[in-house]
C-alpha positions as CSV (number, residue, x, y, z in Angstrom):
1,M,58.0,-28.5,-52.3
2,T,57.2,-30.1,-49.0
3,V,55.7,-27.6,-46.5
4,T,57.2,-27.8,-43.1
5,T,55.7,-26.5,-39.8
6,D,56.8,-24.0,-37.2
7,A,58.0,-26.1,-34.3
8,G,56.4,-23.8,-31.7
9,T,52.9,-23.6,-33.0
10,G,52.6,-26.3,-35.7
11,T,51.7,-23.7,-38.2
12,P,52.8,-24.7,-41.7
13,R,55.5,-22.7,-43.2
14,G,57.4,-22.9,-46.5
15,G,59.4,-19.7,-46.6
16,K,56.6,-17.8,-48.4
17,A,54.4,-15.0,-47.3
18,S,50.8,-15.8,-46.5
19,P,48.6,-15.7,-49.6
20,S,46.2,-12.8,-50.0
21,A,42.5,-13.0,-49.6
22,A,41.9,-13.2,-53.3
23,P,43.4,-16.7,-53.9
24,A,41.6,-17.9,-50.7
25,A,38.3,-16.4,-52.0
26,R,38.7,-18.3,-55.3
27,R,39.4,-21.5,-53.4
28,V,36.3,-21.0,-51.3
29,A,34.3,-20.5,-54.5
30,R,35.6,-23.8,-55.8
31,L,34.2,-25.5,-52.7
32,F,30.7,-24.8,-54.0
33,R,31.2,-26.3,-57.4
34,P,29.5,-29.6,-56.5
35,H,26.5,-27.6,-55.5
36,R,26.0,-25.7,-58.8
37,G,22.4,-26.8,-59.1
38,K,21.5,-25.2,-55.7
39,I,23.5,-22.1,-56.6
40,L,21.6,-21.6,-59.9
41,L,18.3,-22.1,-58.1
42,I,19.4,-19.5,-55.5
43,I,20.3,-17.1,-58.2
44,A,16.9,-17.6,-59.8
45,L,15.2,-16.9,-56.5
46,V,17.3,-13.8,-56.0
47,V,16.2,-12.5,-59.4
48,M,12.6,-13.1,-58.4
49,D,13.1,-11.4,-55.0
50,T,14.8,-8.4,-56.6
51,A,12.3,-7.9,-59.4
52,A,9.4,-8.1,-56.9
53,S,11.1,-5.6,-54.5
54,A,12.1,-3.2,-57.3
55,S,8.6,-3.1,-58.7
56,W,7.2,-1.7,-55.5
57,P,8.4,2.0,-55.9
58,F,7.0,2.1,-59.4
59,L,3.6,0.9,-58.2
60,L,3.7,3.5,-55.5
61,R,4.5,6.2,-57.9
62,E,1.5,5.2,-60.1
63,I,-0.8,5.2,-57.1
64,L,0.3,8.7,-56.0
65,D,0.5,10.2,-59.5
66,A,-2.4,8.4,-61.4
67,A,-4.8,6.4,-59.3
68,L,-5.4,8.7,-56.3
69,P,-5.6,12.0,-58.1
70,H,-8.1,10.7,-60.6
71,G,-10.1,8.6,-58.2
72,D,-9.6,5.4,-60.3
73,I,-10.5,2.7,-57.8
74,G,-10.0,-0.1,-60.3
75,L,-6.5,1.0,-61.1
76,L,-5.9,1.6,-57.3
77,T,-7.1,-1.9,-56.5
78,L,-4.9,-3.4,-59.2
79,L,-1.8,-1.5,-58.1
80,A,-2.4,-2.2,-54.4
81,A,-2.8,-5.9,-55.2
82,G,0.4,-5.8,-57.2
83,M,2.3,-4.3,-54.1
84,V,0.9,-7.1,-51.9
85,L,1.8,-9.8,-54.5
86,A,5.3,-8.3,-54.8
87,A,5.8,-8.5,-51.0
88,V,4.6,-12.2,-51.0
89,V,7.0,-13.2,-53.8
90,A,9.9,-11.3,-52.2
91,N,9.4,-12.9,-48.8
92,A,8.7,-16.4,-50.1
93,S,11.8,-16.4,-52.3
94,G,13.9,-15.1,-49.4
95,V,12.9,-18.0,-47.2
96,L,13.7,-20.5,-50.0
97,Q,17.0,-18.7,-50.6
98,N,18.0,-19.1,-46.9
99,L,16.9,-22.8,-46.9
100,L,19.0,-23.7,-50.0
101,S,22.0,-21.6,-48.9
102,N,22.1,-23.1,-45.4
103,R,21.8,-26.6,-46.8
104,A,24.7,-26.0,-49.3
105,G,26.8,-24.3,-46.7
106,H,26.5,-27.0,-44.1
107,E,27.3,-29.6,-46.7
108,V,30.4,-27.7,-47.7
109,M,31.4,-27.4,-44.0
110,H,31.0,-31.1,-43.5
111,E,33.0,-31.9,-46.7
112,L,35.8,-29.4,-45.7
113,R,36.0,-30.6,-42.2
114,S,36.1,-34.2,-43.2
115,R,38.6,-33.5,-46.0
116,T,40.9,-31.6,-43.7
117,Y,40.8,-34.3,-41.0
118,E,41.5,-37.0,-43.5
119,H,44.4,-35.1,-45.1
120,V,46.0,-34.2,-41.7
121,Q,45.5,-37.8,-40.5
122,G,47.5,-39.0,-43.5
123,L,50.4,-36.7,-43.0
124,P,53.8,-38.2,-42.0
125,V,54.8,-38.5,-38.4
126,S,57.3,-35.6,-38.9
127,F,54.4,-33.2,-39.2
128,F,52.9,-34.2,-35.8
129,T,56.3,-34.1,-34.1
130,A,56.5,-30.4,-35.1
131,A,52.8,-29.5,-34.8
132,R,51.1,-28.5,-31.6
133,S,47.9,-30.5,-30.9
134,G,46.1,-27.4,-29.6
135,D,46.6,-25.7,-33.0
136,L,45.4,-28.8,-34.8
137,Q,42.2,-28.9,-32.7
138,A,41.6,-25.2,-33.0
139,R,41.7,-25.4,-36.8
140,L,39.4,-28.4,-37.1
141,T,36.9,-27.0,-34.6
142,S,36.8,-23.3,-33.9
143,D,38.2,-22.2,-37.3
144,I,35.7,-24.3,-39.2
145,A,32.9,-23.2,-36.8
146,G,34.0,-19.6,-37.6
147,M,33.3,-20.3,-41.3
148,E,29.7,-21.2,-40.6
149,T,28.2,-17.8,-41.3
150,T,30.3,-17.4,-44.4
151,L,29.4,-20.8,-45.8
152,T,25.7,-20.8,-44.9
153,S,24.4,-17.3,-45.4
154,T,27.0,-15.1,-46.9
155,L,26.4,-16.4,-50.4
156,T,22.7,-15.6,-50.3
157,S,23.5,-12.3,-48.6
158,V,25.9,-11.2,-51.2
159,L,23.7,-12.2,-54.1
160,S,20.4,-10.9,-52.7
161,N,21.8,-7.6,-51.2
162,G,24.1,-7.0,-54.2
163,A,21.1,-7.5,-56.5
164,S,18.9,-5.3,-54.4
165,V,21.5,-2.5,-54.4
166,L,21.9,-2.8,-58.2
167,A,18.2,-3.0,-58.8
168,T,17.5,0.0,-56.5
169,L,20.2,2.1,-58.3
170,T,18.7,1.1,-61.6
171,A,15.2,2.1,-60.4
172,M,16.6,5.4,-59.2
173,L,18.2,6.1,-62.6
174,L,14.9,5.2,-64.3
175,L,12.8,7.4,-62.0
176,D,15.1,10.4,-62.1
177,W,18.8,10.2,-63.0
178,R,19.5,13.7,-61.7
179,M,18.4,12.8,-58.1
180,A,20.3,9.5,-58.3
181,L,23.5,11.5,-58.5
182,F,23.0,12.6,-54.9
183,V,22.9,9.0,-53.7
184,L,26.0,7.6,-55.5
185,P,28.5,9.2,-53.2
186,L,26.9,7.4,-50.3
187,L,27.5,4.1,-52.0
188,A,31.1,4.9,-52.7
189,A,31.6,5.7,-49.0
190,F,30.0,2.3,-48.1
191,V,32.5,0.5,-50.3
192,A,35.5,2.4,-48.9
193,V,34.6,1.8,-45.3
194,S,33.8,-1.9,-46.0
195,R,37.3,-2.5,-47.4
196,W,38.9,-0.5,-44.5
197,V,37.1,-2.3,-41.7
198,G,37.3,-5.7,-43.4
199,A,41.1,-5.6,-43.7
200,E,41.3,-4.7,-40.0
201,Q,38.9,-7.4,-39.0
202,R,40.9,-10.0,-40.9
203,S,44.1,-9.2,-39.1
204,L,42.4,-9.2,-35.7
205,T,40.6,-12.5,-36.5
206,D,43.9,-14.2,-37.4
207,D,45.4,-12.9,-34.1
208,R,42.4,-14.1,-32.2
209,Q,42.4,-17.6,-33.7
210,Q,46.1,-18.1,-32.9
211,R,45.5,-17.2,-29.3
212,V,42.5,-19.6,-29.3
213,A,44.9,-22.3,-30.6
214,D,47.4,-21.5,-27.8
215,M,44.8,-21.7,-25.1
216,T,43.4,-25.0,-26.5
217,G,46.9,-26.4,-26.4
218,M,47.4,-25.1,-22.8
219,I,44.1,-26.7,-21.7
220,E,44.9,-30.0,-23.3
221,E,48.4,-30.2,-21.9
222,S,47.7,-28.9,-18.4
223,L,44.5,-30.8,-17.8
224,S,45.5,-34.1,-19.2
225,V,46.4,-36.8,-16.6
226,S,50.1,-36.5,-17.4
227,G,49.9,-32.7,-17.1
228,V,48.0,-32.9,-13.8
229,L,50.6,-35.3,-12.3
230,L,53.5,-33.1,-13.5
231,R,51.9,-29.9,-12.3
232,R,51.1,-31.2,-8.8
233,S,54.5,-32.9,-8.4
234,M,56.3,-29.7,-9.3
235,G,54.0,-27.5,-7.3
236,R,53.2,-25.4,-10.3
237,S,49.4,-25.2,-10.0
238,S,49.4,-21.5,-9.2
239,S,51.9,-20.5,-11.9
240,T,50.0,-22.6,-14.5
241,A,46.7,-20.9,-13.5
242,A,48.4,-17.5,-13.8
243,R,49.7,-18.4,-17.3
244,F,46.2,-19.4,-18.3
245,R,44.7,-16.3,-16.8
246,E,47.1,-14.1,-18.8
247,A,46.4,-16.0,-22.0
248,S,42.7,-15.6,-21.4
249,R,43.1,-11.9,-20.7
250,Q,45.0,-11.4,-24.0
251,L,42.3,-13.3,-25.9
252,A,39.6,-11.2,-24.3
253,A,41.5,-8.0,-25.3
254,V,41.9,-9.1,-28.9
255,S,38.2,-10.2,-29.0
256,L,37.1,-6.9,-27.6
257,K,39.2,-5.0,-30.1
258,A,37.7,-7.1,-32.9
259,G,34.2,-6.5,-31.7
260,L,34.7,-2.7,-31.5
261,S,36.6,-2.5,-34.8
262,G,35.1,-0.1,-37.2
263,Q,32.2,0.9,-34.9
264,W,32.8,4.7,-35.2
265,R,33.2,4.5,-38.9
266,M,30.0,2.5,-39.2
267,S,28.2,5.0,-36.9
268,A,29.3,7.8,-39.2
269,L,27.8,6.0,-42.2
270,G,24.5,5.6,-40.3
271,I,24.4,9.3,-39.7
272,L,25.1,9.9,-43.4
273,M,22.4,7.6,-44.5
274,A,19.9,9.2,-42.1
275,S,20.7,12.5,-43.7
276,A,19.9,11.2,-47.1
277,P,16.2,12.1,-47.2
278,P,16.8,15.8,-46.4
279,L,19.6,15.7,-48.9
280,L,17.2,14.4,-51.6
281,Y,14.6,17.1,-50.7
282,W,17.3,19.7,-51.0
283,G,18.4,18.1,-54.3
284,A,14.8,18.3,-55.6
285,G,14.8,22.0,-54.8
286,V,18.1,22.5,-56.6
287,I,16.8,20.7,-59.7
288,A,13.6,22.8,-59.6
289,Q,15.5,26.0,-59.3
290,A,17.8,25.0,-62.2
291,E,15.0,23.6,-64.5
292,G,11.9,25.5,-63.3
293,S,9.9,22.4,-62.2
294,L,9.9,19.9,-59.3
295,P,9.8,16.1,-59.8
296,S,6.3,14.8,-59.4
297,T,5.1,14.0,-55.9
298,G,5.0,10.3,-56.7
299,T,8.5,10.3,-58.1
300,L,9.8,12.2,-55.0
301,V,8.1,9.8,-52.5
302,A,9.1,6.8,-54.5
303,F,12.7,8.1,-54.7
304,V,12.8,8.6,-50.9
305,A,11.3,5.1,-50.4
306,L,14.0,3.7,-52.7
307,Q,16.7,5.5,-50.8
308,Q,15.4,4.1,-47.6
309,A,15.2,0.6,-49.2
310,L,18.8,1.1,-50.2
311,V,20.0,1.5,-46.6
312,W,19.2,-2.1,-45.5
313,P,20.8,-4.1,-48.4
314,A,23.8,-1.6,-48.5
315,T,24.3,-2.0,-44.8
316,Q,24.0,-5.8,-45.0
317,L,26.4,-5.8,-47.9
318,L,28.9,-3.8,-45.9
319,S,28.5,-6.1,-42.9
320,T,28.8,-9.2,-45.1
321,G,31.9,-7.8,-46.8
322,V,33.5,-7.2,-43.4
323,Q,32.6,-10.7,-42.3
324,L,33.8,-12.2,-45.6
325,Q,37.2,-10.5,-45.3
326,A,37.5,-11.5,-41.6
327,S,36.5,-15.1,-42.4
328,M,39.3,-15.4,-45.0
329,S,41.6,-15.8,-42.0
330,Y,39.7,-18.9,-41.0
331,F,39.8,-20.3,-44.5
332,Q,43.5,-19.5,-45.0
333,R,44.4,-21.3,-41.8
334,I,42.6,-24.4,-43.1
335,F,44.1,-24.1,-46.5
336,E,47.5,-24.0,-45.0
337,Y,47.0,-27.5,-43.6
338,L,45.5,-28.7,-46.8
339,D,48.6,-27.4,-48.7
340,V,51.0,-29.4,-46.5
341,E,52.4,-32.1,-48.8
342,N,52.5,-35.7,-47.7
343,D,55.8,-37.4,-48.2
344,I,54.4,-40.9,-47.4
345,V,52.0,-41.7,-50.2
346,E,50.6,-45.0,-51.4
347,S,51.9,-46.5,-54.6
348,E,49.7,-46.0,-57.7
349,R,49.7,-49.8,-58.1
350,P,50.0,-51.0,-54.5
351,V,51.1,-54.6,-53.7
352,V,49.0,-56.7,-51.3
353,L,51.2,-59.1,-49.4
354,R,49.7,-62.5,-49.1
355,E,50.9,-65.5,-47.1
356,T,53.7,-63.3,-45.8
357,R,56.8,-65.2,-44.4
358,G,58.1,-62.1,-42.7
359,E,61.7,-61.7,-44.0
360,V,62.9,-58.1,-43.5
361,R,65.8,-56.8,-45.5
362,F,67.7,-53.4,-45.4
363,D,69.8,-52.7,-48.5
364,G,72.0,-49.7,-48.3
365,V,69.5,-47.8,-46.2
366,G,70.2,-44.2,-45.2
367,F,67.9,-41.7,-43.4
368,G,68.1,-38.3,-41.9
369,Y,65.5,-36.0,-40.3
370,A,64.9,-32.5,-41.8
371,A,66.2,-30.8,-38.6
372,G,69.5,-32.7,-38.4
373,G,72.1,-34.8,-40.2
374,A,72.1,-38.5,-41.1
375,C,70.4,-40.7,-38.6
376,L,71.1,-44.0,-40.4
377,S,73.9,-44.6,-42.9
378,E,74.6,-47.6,-45.2
379,V,72.5,-50.1,-43.2
380,D,72.7,-53.6,-44.8
381,L,70.7,-56.1,-42.8
382,V,68.7,-59.3,-43.3
383,V,66.2,-60.5,-40.7
384,P,65.2,-64.0,-41.6
385,A,61.5,-64.9,-41.4
386,G,60.5,-66.1,-37.9
387,S,63.8,-64.9,-36.3
388,H,64.4,-62.6,-33.4
389,L,66.6,-59.6,-34.0
390,A,67.6,-57.3,-31.1
391,V,68.8,-53.8,-31.7
392,V,70.9,-52.0,-29.1
393,G,72.9,-48.8,-28.9
394,A,73.1,-45.4,-27.2
395,T,70.4,-42.8,-27.4
396,G,70.3,-41.2,-30.8
397,S,72.1,-44.1,-32.5
398,G,69.0,-44.7,-34.8
399,K,67.3,-47.7,-33.1
400,T,63.8,-46.4,-33.2
401,T,64.2,-44.9,-36.7
402,L,65.2,-48.4,-37.9
403,G,61.8,-49.7,-36.6
404,H,59.9,-46.8,-38.1
405,L,61.3,-47.5,-41.6
406,V,60.0,-51.1,-41.4
407,S,56.4,-49.9,-40.6
408,R,56.9,-46.9,-43.0
409,M,56.3,-44.2,-40.5
410,Y,59.1,-42.6,-42.5
411,D,60.6,-43.5,-45.9
412,A,64.3,-44.3,-46.4
413,R,66.2,-41.4,-48.1
414,E,68.6,-43.9,-49.6
415,G,68.4,-47.6,-50.3
416,T,65.3,-49.8,-49.7
417,V,63.5,-51.7,-47.0
418,R,61.9,-54.9,-48.2
419,I,59.5,-57.4,-46.7
420,D,59.6,-60.8,-48.5
421,G,61.5,-59.1,-51.3
422,V,58.9,-56.3,-51.8
423,D,59.9,-52.7,-51.2
424,V,57.6,-51.4,-48.4
425,R,57.0,-48.3,-50.5
426,D,55.2,-50.5,-53.1
427,V,53.0,-52.2,-50.4
428,S,49.5,-51.0,-49.9
429,F,48.9,-49.1,-46.6
430,A,46.3,-51.7,-45.4
431,S,48.5,-54.6,-46.3
432,L,51.6,-53.1,-44.5
433,A,49.5,-52.4,-41.4
434,D,48.4,-56.1,-41.4
435,T,52.0,-57.2,-41.9
436,V,53.9,-55.1,-39.5
437,G,52.8,-54.7,-35.9
438,V,54.4,-52.0,-33.7
439,V,54.3,-51.7,-30.0
440,A,55.9,-48.5,-28.5
441,Q,57.2,-47.8,-25.1
442,E,54.4,-45.3,-24.4
443,P,51.3,-46.8,-25.9
444,F,48.2,-44.8,-26.4
445,F,44.7,-45.9,-25.3
446,F,41.3,-44.3,-25.7
447,N,39.1,-43.5,-22.8
448,E,37.0,-46.5,-23.4
449,S,36.8,-50.1,-22.2
450,V,39.6,-52.6,-22.4
451,R,37.5,-54.5,-24.9
452,Q,37.0,-51.5,-27.2
453,N,40.7,-50.6,-27.0
454,L,41.6,-54.2,-28.1
455,L,39.0,-54.3,-30.8
456,Y,40.5,-51.1,-32.3
457,A,43.1,-53.4,-33.8
458,K,40.6,-55.9,-35.2
459,P,36.9,-54.9,-34.9
460,D,35.6,-58.3,-35.9
461,A,37.6,-60.3,-33.4
462,D,35.7,-62.8,-31.3
463,E,36.0,-63.4,-27.6
464,E,38.4,-66.3,-28.0
465,E,40.8,-64.2,-30.2
466,L,40.7,-61.4,-27.6
467,Y,41.5,-63.8,-24.7
468,A,44.2,-65.6,-26.7
469,A,46.0,-62.3,-27.5
470,A,45.7,-61.2,-23.9
471,R,47.1,-64.5,-22.6
472,T,50.1,-64.3,-24.9
473,A,50.8,-60.8,-23.5
474,R,50.3,-62.1,-20.0
475,I,47.5,-59.5,-19.3
476,H,44.4,-61.7,-19.3
477,E,44.4,-62.4,-15.6
478,V,45.0,-58.7,-14.8
479,V,42.1,-57.6,-16.9
480,L,39.8,-60.2,-15.3
481,A,40.7,-58.8,-11.9
482,L,39.5,-55.3,-12.9
483,P,36.1,-54.1,-11.5
484,E,34.3,-54.9,-14.8
485,G,36.8,-57.1,-16.5
486,Y,37.1,-56.4,-20.2
487,D,34.3,-53.8,-19.9
488,T,36.3,-51.7,-17.5
489,V,36.9,-48.1,-18.8
490,L,40.6,-47.4,-18.9
491,G,40.5,-43.6,-18.3
492,E,42.4,-41.1,-20.3
493,R,45.4,-42.7,-22.0
494,G,44.8,-45.8,-20.0
495,H,46.0,-44.3,-16.7
496,R,43.9,-46.7,-14.6
497,L,46.6,-49.3,-15.4
498,S,50.3,-49.3,-14.4
499,G,53.0,-48.7,-16.9
500,G,53.8,-52.4,-17.3
501,E,50.1,-53.3,-17.6
502,R,49.6,-50.7,-20.4
503,Q,52.6,-52.1,-22.3
504,R,51.2,-55.6,-22.0
505,L,47.8,-54.5,-23.1
506,A,49.3,-52.7,-26.1
507,L,51.2,-55.9,-27.0
508,A,47.9,-57.9,-26.8
509,R,46.2,-55.3,-29.0
510,T,48.9,-55.7,-31.7
511,L,49.0,-59.5,-31.4
512,L,45.3,-59.6,-32.1
513,R,46.1,-58.7,-35.7
514,R,48.5,-61.6,-35.9
515,P,51.2,-59.6,-37.8
516,P,54.0,-61.7,-39.4
517,V,56.5,-59.0,-38.4
518,L,56.5,-57.5,-34.9
519,V,58.5,-54.4,-33.9
520,L,58.9,-54.0,-30.2
521,D,60.3,-50.5,-29.4
522,E,61.2,-50.6,-25.7
523,A,57.8,-52.3,-25.4
524,T,58.6,-54.2,-22.2
525,S,60.7,-51.5,-20.5
526,A,58.2,-51.0,-17.6
527,L,57.9,-54.8,-16.9
528,D,59.9,-56.4,-14.1
529,V,62.4,-59.0,-15.3
530,E,60.3,-62.0,-14.3
531,T,57.2,-60.7,-16.1
532,E,59.2,-59.8,-19.1
533,A,60.7,-63.2,-19.3
534,A,57.2,-64.8,-19.2
535,V,56.0,-62.5,-22.0
536,M,59.0,-63.3,-24.2
537,A,58.5,-67.0,-23.5
538,S,54.8,-66.6,-24.6
539,L,55.9,-65.0,-27.8
540,E,58.3,-67.8,-28.5
541,S,55.7,-70.5,-28.0
542,A,52.9,-68.6,-29.8
543,A,50.9,-70.6,-32.4
544,H,52.4,-68.6,-35.2
545,R,56.0,-67.7,-35.2
546,V,56.6,-64.0,-36.0
547,T,59.7,-62.1,-37.1
548,R,60.6,-59.9,-34.1
549,I,62.7,-56.8,-34.1
550,T,63.3,-55.8,-30.5
551,I,64.7,-52.4,-29.6
552,A,65.7,-52.6,-25.9
553,H,68.2,-51.4,-23.3
554,R,68.0,-54.3,-20.9
555,L,70.3,-57.3,-21.1
556,S,67.5,-59.7,-20.2
557,T,65.5,-58.5,-23.2
558,V,68.1,-59.1,-25.8
559,R,70.4,-61.8,-24.7
560,N,68.3,-64.7,-26.1
561,A,67.8,-63.1,-29.5
562,D,68.9,-65.0,-32.6
563,R,71.0,-62.0,-33.5
564,I,72.0,-58.7,-31.9
565,I,73.1,-55.6,-33.8
566,V,74.8,-52.7,-32.2
567,L,74.1,-49.3,-33.7
568,D,76.5,-46.4,-33.3
569,H,75.8,-43.0,-34.9
570,G,73.5,-44.7,-37.4
571,R,75.8,-47.5,-38.5
572,I,75.9,-51.2,-37.6
573,V,79.2,-51.6,-35.8
574,E,78.7,-55.1,-34.4
575,S,76.5,-58.1,-35.2
576,G,76.2,-61.5,-33.7
577,R,74.8,-63.5,-30.8
578,H,75.1,-62.5,-27.2
579,E,78.0,-64.8,-26.4
580,E,79.9,-64.0,-29.6
581,L,79.7,-60.2,-29.0
582,T,80.6,-60.5,-25.3
583,D,83.7,-62.5,-26.1
584,R,84.7,-60.1,-28.9
585,G,85.3,-57.3,-26.4
586,G,83.9,-54.6,-28.6
587,R,81.2,-51.9,-28.2
588,Y,78.6,-54.5,-27.0
589,A,80.9,-55.8,-24.3
590,E,81.5,-52.2,-23.2
591,L,77.7,-51.7,-22.9
592,I,77.4,-55.0,-21.0
593,A,80.2,-54.0,-18.6
594,A,78.7,-50.6,-17.9
595,H,75.2,-52.2,-17.5
596,E,76.6,-54.6,-14.9
597,N,78.2,-51.7,-13.1
598,G,74.8,-50.1,-12.8
599,A,75.3,-47.4,-15.4
600,L,72.5,-46.5,-17.8
601,A,74.6,-47.9,-20.6
602,W,71.9,-48.5,-23.2
603,T,70.3,-45.1,-23.0
604,R,73.4,-42.9,-22.4
């Protein structure tokens, strides 16, 4: 089933409840499979560390019960050297554990971040029309950053502290199982509190990350060039700042609650653990009264040392458990995006188009968006290679969708779209991108130089190719007049240029790829009539004749097309040349009449 997204936040939804932490934990464990060698080495180091640490109380008992009472210096020296050696082995193995764990964790973070970005990048356009960019950014940055501790140190912490707790309990049982019974309730309390605090932390973390996503989106929208222009023109700077302040206040409140979560319960456990030595002394007295003899001094001291040694790994294990449960929220948010299915997939045996003529054919094409009814119905259309087709119609008639189906931004729900007789669904992504060039009404530019923005289309293009494409789009002279010519930085989304200049630069960028098929979706709407005519003439006289599909609302843009089709509610209701359609007195003639009367006929 295809997973859709919540239109408000971009959060994937599929009608099912969020998975529990257990499946997420298993998926996290699978992330480490490629690093099995490092994991096995870490486990071996943990065993060495634990064995060395566990030997220390036994050596201490022998010193107190055997070496010192009998004045055996040789034995004392041997036992003391053993304690020093145990400390060296434990600390050295700990350092190596951290080194390997951090390396594996950062590699997993890199792989997960890259995999998520590549997966999301390949999702259909419908995903991005529903998603909020702030949520996307938050998941790929702060969510993955929040995983860092879990991925880099949690594995070692769980293994080493878990092994230490197990080894310490085993040592206690071997030293005196009766006294060990006084310690076991403390461990049970640790487990209970860990689960309690962890569940609370996970809920708070999920809430916090959603608020971070909301703030990220607010920052991106309000501080973009378009957002600044809108905010100032509407006089909404104060109210926008107030909205941000309120969002920040709510984030601070949730963060504070998360930071203080479980503090009193953890404090109670600290008091309980501090009370353990007196409890053990009292237990020794109870045992002595019941059986008539105290445990040896060495056993009692070693047991108290073991109990103190148990505090640190048990506390760390508790803290790690809380972090692990809280971090499952981060992982679950990433896995939600990885679980979004992609409707637009490359064929298993993709076709590479070679020596493309550029004939485009629609056979019984139907399409509808998930949120509404049919957008296109029973579209049968042939655009001969090298010809110019103009598409007109009212807003919502399906003009832009028709262009999207050619470039496979969406797939037809019914029928087929073919280029030179090949179904576009069978064409490789790279070959289709080389074949179909798309220029939109609102082009996007990076905050880089004109040259870098152009070379995004064809990184290996030389200077002459760059200039030729710019001349065809009638933007070359404009670029040369900029302060640094082709090395002028455009600013965010190209706002250093006018709307018409951005459209012409976008056309030049697409022409640089020399696509056999060119889809112009209101691509000259910001140009004056004279400049538009010059651009159209340049395209007509270009060295290679391309198949053009022009979606437009201005008469000057479409009247010289080889063929004009009129779309109405997703169906072709008229087709022919400008003169034919005008004389026919149908829908096209109505649009022309309204246009001449000054009405916004084409976009109504």
